[in-house]
C-alpha positions in Angstrom: 81.4 -73.0 -23.5 80.2 -70.9 -26.2 78.6 -73.7 -28.2 76.8 -75.0 -25.0 75.4 -71.4 -24.5 74.4 -71.4 -28.2 72.5 -74.5 -28.0 71.0 -73.7 -24.9 69.8 -70.3 -26.6 68.5 -72.1 -29.6 66.6 -74.8 -27.6 65.0 -72.0 -25.4 63.9 -70.2 -28.5 62.6 -73.2 -30.1 60.5 -73.9 -26.9 59.4 -70.3 -26.7 58.3 -70.4 -30.4 56.3 -73.5 -29.8 54.6 -72.2 -26.6 53.6 -68.8 -28.5 52.4 -71.1 -31.4 50.2 -72.9 -28.9 48.9 -69.9 -27.3 48.0 -68.3 -30.9 46.3 -71.5 -31.9 44.2 -71.5 -28.6 43.5 -67.8 -29.0 42.3 -67.8 -32.7 41.0 -71.3 -32.9 42.1 -74.6 -33.8 43.3 -75.6 -37.2 40.8 -78.4 -37.5 37.0 -77.4 -37.2 35.0 -78.8 -34.4 32.5 -81.4 -35.3 28.7 -80.4 -35.2 27.6 -82.7 -32.3 30.2 -81.2 -30.2 29.2 -77.6 -31.0 25.6 -78.4 -30.5 26.4 -80.2 -27.2 28.5 -77.1 -25.8 25.5 -74.7 -26.8 23.1 -77.0 -25.0 25.3 -77.4 -22.0 25.9 -73.7 -21.7 22.0 -73.1 -21.9 21.4 -75.6 -19.1 24.2 -74.0 -16.9 22.6 -70.5 -17.3 19.2 -72.2 -16.3 20.7 -73.7 -13.4 22.1 -70.4 -12.2 18.8 -68.9 -12.5 17.2 -71.7 -10.3 19.9 -71.4 -7.8 19.3 -67.8 -7.6 15.5 -68.5 -7.0 16.3 -70.8 -4.2 18.6 -68.2 -2.5 15.9 -65.6 -3.1 13.4 -67.9 -1.3 15.8 -68.3 1.6 16.1 -64.3 1.7 12.4 -64.2 1.7 12.1 -66.5 4.7 14.9 -64.7 6.7 13.2 -61.3 6.2 9.8 -62.7 6.8 9.7 -61.8 10.5 7.2 -64.3 11.6 4.7 -63.3 8.7 3.0 -66.6 7.9 2.0 -65.3 4.3 5.8 -64.3 3.5 6.9 -67.7 5.1 4.6 -69.7 2.8 5.8 -67.7 -0.2 9.4 -68.3 0.6 8.7 -72.1 0.9 7.0 -72.2 -2.5 9.8 -70.2 -4.0 12.4 -72.6 -2.5 10.6 -75.7 -3.5 10.1 -74.3 -7.0 13.8 -73.4 -7.2 14.9 -76.9 -5.8 12.5 -78.8 -8.4 14.0 -76.6 -11.3 17.5 -77.5 -10.2 16.7 -81.1 -10.0 15.1 -81.0 -13.7 18.0 -79.0 -14.9 20.6 -81.5 -13.5 18.6 -84.4 -15.0 18.6 -82.6 -18.3 22.4 -81.9 -18.0 23.0 -85.5 -17.3 20.8 -86.7 -20.2 22.4 -84.0 -22.6 25.8 -85.3 -21.5 25.1 -89.0 -22.2 23.2 -88.2 -25.6 25.9 -85.8 -27.0 28.5 -88.5 -25.8 26.7 -91.1 -27.6 26.4 -88.9 -30.9 29.9 -87.9 -30.8 31.0 -91.6 -30.2 28.8 -92.8 -33.1 29.9 -90.1 -35.5 33.5 -90.9 -35.1 33.3 -94.7 -35.3 34.8 -96.0 -38.6 
């Protein structure tokens, strides 16, 4: 019985040590450096995501303007233009995201072919 208990304790300790090693590796970086095309791709995607949030906020702001226009035609027109600009911006940003994803994927694939 004590041999079984000791084996379970050693196995549990090994699993705990592996898990802590994985956590430390993720927290402080991987052992192998990330290739440059992947880093550039991540930066581009992050920038595009921030722009998408801005244009989504612009669209929501246009909706708020429309809701608070109270029948004022000038405010309604301003709201429509704001919403139109936000939607066009979102379409452009989503297209840029798709293109960036494709290009980075092609670069990474080409960089690692032997």
